[in-house]
N, C-alpha and C positions, 0 to 999 in steps of 0.2 A: 508501468502497468499496475496492477493491483497490489494490495498489500495483505499482510496476514493479520488478521485479527483473530479472535479465537478461530480456529480452523475452518471452520467457517468463520474463523476469526478474521478472515480477510474481508468480509463484507459487513456492512451494517444494514440492519433491516429497518423497516419503517417503525418498528417497535423500538422504543427507547431502551433497548437492552445494551447500553454501553457497558463495557467492562470496567467500571470504576472500582476503586478500593482493591484492585488486583484480585478479584475472585478467580476461582479455577475456571478456565475456559472449557467449552464442550470438547471438542477434539482437536485440533489444530489443523487447519487446512490450507490456507493459501496466504494470500497477502493482499495488499491493497491494490489490486489491479486485477488480479485474480483475486485480488481484493484490493484494496483500493487502487492499487496501481497496477494495472495490467501491464506488465512490463513486456516489452517486445522480445520475441524470440530472436529477432535480428541482432540483438545486442551480443548474443553468444552463438554465432553461426556454427562454431565447432562442437557445440554440445548437442548430442543426439538424445532422443527420448530415453534410450537405455542408460545414458550417462547423467540424467537428471536425478539428483538426490532428494528424496522427500524431506520436507522441512521437519525439524525436531520440535519438541515442546518448547514454548518460550520460557526463558528464565525469568519468572515473574518476581522472584525475590530481588534479583538484580535490577529489574525494572522499577520496583518500588523504591529501592535505594537511589537509583538514577533520578527518579522523579523528585525525591527529597533534595538531592543536590541541585536540581534545577530550581526548585522553590527557594532554596537558600540563596542561590545566585541572584534572584530577583527580589528577595526580601518579602516573599509572599507565603501565606498559609493557605492550604487547600484541604478541605475535609473529604472531598469527593474522589480525588485521583484523576488520572487522565481519561479522556473520552475513549481511548482505545490503546491497545498494545498490539502491534502488528508488524509484519514483514512485507516487502514488496515482492511480487512474483509468486511462483508456485513451486520453487525448488531452491535448494541451498545455493546453487551456483547463480541463479538469477537474483535471489535476494541480496547476495554479496555484491553482485555487479551494480544493482540499482542503488543500494545504500551508499556505495562509493560515489555515484553520480550526485546523490543528494549532498553528501558531505563536501564534495568539491564545488558545490554551488551551481552545477549544471542542470540538475533536475529540480524543478519547482512546480510540477503538476503530476497528476496521476488520474487514471480512469478505471472505474470498476463497473462491471455488469450488474444491473439491478437484480438479476436472477441469482447471482452469486451472493449478494448481500442478504437477500431474502432466505436463501437456503441455509445461510449460516446464522440466521436470527441476529444479525448485527445491524444497528441503526445506520441509516444513510448519514454521510458527513454533513456537518452544518458549519456555517461561518462562525468562527470563534472557537471551534473545537481545538483542543491541544491534545496530541496523542504521541505515544512513543514509537519510533520506528526502530526495528531491530535488524540485525544482520542474519545471515544464513544459519548461524549457530544459535539464534534466539536471544542474542545479547543486545541490550539497549544501546543505541548509538546516537540518537538525536530526539529532541522534542520538536514536534511539528505543529504549526498553527495553521488551521484551514482559513484561507482568505476569500475563497470564492467557490461556489458550487452551482453547477448547472446540470439539469437532467435533460437528455435528448437522445435521439437515435445515434447509433455508432457513426453513421455516415455524416452526421452534422459537425464532426470535428473540423476546426479550421486551422490555417497555417500557424497563427500565433500559439495556439494550444499545443500543436505538435512540436513546435520549437521549445516551448516551456517544459515539455516532458523530458526533453534532453536525451532521447534515445535514438539509436540508429543514426541516420543522416539528418534527423530533426525536420523532415518535410512531411506534409500531409499524406503524400502518396506512400511513403515508407511507413508512416504511423498506421495507416489503414491496413497495409499489407501485414505488418507484424502483429497488430492487435486482432486481425481476423484469424490468423494462425493461433494466437494465444487463446482467444475466446472460443474458437471452435474446439480446442483441446479441453478447456476447463468446462465448457457446457456439456461436452460428451461425458466427462467424468461425473457430472451431476445428472446425466440422463435427460438433459434439456436440449431441444433443437436449437441450432444456431441459425440466424439469418442476418443479412446485411444491416438491418435497422433495429437490432436489439437495443432496448433502452439502457443507457449508460450514464453514470454519474461522473461528470467531468469536474475534477477538484484541483484547485490551485492552492499552494501553501508556501509558508516561509519556515525556515529553520530558526527557532528561537533559543535553542541550547544544544551544544554538543561539547564533548570533552575537549580540553585545551589542545591535545595533540591531534585533533581532527578539525581544525578551523578551516573554513572555506578558503580555496586558493585564490 
């Protein structure tokens, strides 16, 4: 599911307001699904609404250092910084669950409601973007490179994309069920009506850097 970019960090708006050079984010709010990756609630069926822990502020100093280690590993210099620093999902529990799927190599896609991106004043993902994915404690865990972006109605998701998101049983039916629950919840928080064909950014990505002790299995 979505990710967290600045708190509304989770979404990117059409405005090129990428959070480069690690500026202070507005408030922190969700993640990439709920910001970029709208992670399915089905991933954690035992977690109830009362047990969802709000996401903390991102550790931007740690993210800056993480980014520098990534650049050193590829022998590159970058004056702009990452396109985003974000979490997946809208809670500590979900962010931790999803980043582990990413680090294990199972999750290579995410989806974010356009309304969420716009409400957070975060630019939509673009092919070639490199951004830092964090865990539920706001700690950087991986550098992600966006490889494909498609905007379409929620119902247009296909089986290959549902499989690549790596959540639940990885079928389209389960994807639609869990994302309907997730987006209904996040849209209600924003005061925006939910419907079956809300516009969504479907993003595929690769992991281009993670710390040695978290290599994909």
